[in-house]
N, C-alpha and C positions, 0 to 999 in steps of 0.2 A: 646964780650965774657959777660959782666957784664948787658948788658941790656936785651939778652936772659935770662938770669939767673931771672932778676928782673921779666921779664913777666912770667915766668915759676912760680915762688913762688907767685905771685900775684894771677893765676888763681888756682894755688894748695890750697891756703888758700882761696878762693870764694868758691872752690868745699868740702872743708872738714869744712867748718863754725868756722872760727878761734873764731869769737865771742862769740859763744855756748862754745868752749873749755874753752876760759879764763875766762869765769865766773863760769865754774866747777871746777876753781881751777889747770888746765894744764898753766904753766908757758912756754913762747916760746919767746925766744927773737927775734925779729924781724928780726936783721941783721945779726945773726947767725943760722939760720936754716939749720938743717943737710940735705943733700940729704937722708940719710936712714929714717929721719921722715918723709920725705915727701912723700916718697915711702911707708911707713908703712900706714901712713894716706889715700894714694890713694888706696891701697890695701883694707884697711877695708871699704873704700868708695863703689868701684867695687864689693867686695864681699856681702855688705848690697845690693846693688842695684840688683846683682844677687840672692840672697836669695826672695826678695819681688816681683821679674820677677817671680820668679817658682812659689812663692806661690799663686800668681794672676792666674796663667795658671791652679793651681789646685781645685782654688775656686769654691765654687758651682755656684755663679754668673756666671762663665765663661763656666761652663757645660749649663747651663740653656741658654745662648746665642748661644752656638753651636746647640742644640736643637729646639730655636724658628724657626726656617725658616722651614715651612711644606716642605714635602716630601710624593710621592708619589710611590706606587710601580706598575709596569705595565709589561704587557708579552712583550717578543721582539719578534718581527717581524720574526725571522727567525726561532723560535722556531716549533716542528714539532706538529704537530694536538695530536697526542697521547701523548706528553709531557703535551700539555695545558689542556688535556681532565683529567690529572692525577691531574695538580692543583687545578682545578675545583673542582674534586671531593676532594683531601683532605683538599683543604681550606674552602670549603663548611662541612664538618665533625666538622670543628673546631670555626666557625663562622655563623652568619643568612644571608643566602645569598638570603632572599626573595625577595629583588629588581630585580634578574635576573628571576623569573619565570614571566612566561606569564601574562602580566597585568601591571608588575612591573616596578619603573620609570627606570631601566637600562635595559630592554630588548631587547629592541631595539638599534642598528642593533644586530638581531639575529645570530650571528657566533662566532666563537669557540674563537678567539683572544681576541674581544670584554670582552663575558665572563669570560674568563681566566684571563685578566687584573682586573676587577672591585672584582673578587672574591679574587684575589693575593694580590689587594690594602686592601680587609676588613681585610685580616690574617694579613696582614702588618702592618696596622692601630693598631688592637686589641693588637698585640703581641709589641706594645710599637717604632715602627719604627725603628727597629734595621736592620743593613744592613745584617746579618744572615737569618732575616725575608723574605726577597724578594730575596733569592737564588734560590729556587725550581729549582734545578738541572742546576743552569746558566740558567735559562730560564727568570729570572725576571730582570727590570731595575729600578734604582731610577732615579726618575725625579723632577726637583724643579718646573715645570711648572704642573701647575692645569687640569689635563686632563678631569677635568667635560665638558660634553656635554649637551645643550638641557637642558631635564629636569631629567638629571642624573647627581647628585653631587656627585664626589668623596669624600668620608668623610677623 
């Protein structure tokens, strides 16, 4: 029993930085440390750790890290032609879709799903790559794989 107590006492003192506490005027007799003191120090250490962990999740650096990975919005293959045409019309009313015009870098292949994917992605990128900017009545998908092809760069 005495050995277990000695191990616990030693570990708690390591966690609670006993030398720092002694330098600041806290007096602790090494042979008579009360369990309640150990529990209080351990609780303080835990609460400080939780505080700094939560603070790190709320920091700007973490938010930037989350958005550091590039994402694209593309049309779901199961979407109807009518929905995809609506998506093209809406997106191109909000952003410049010149690359989809005949002779543009992304004109070919000339089909609705390809043009919808490009138009939807242009809109998604211009609005800040928020998940709600790729909804399009549940006809959009966010991907982490770059869908660029040939001479058609997805921005």
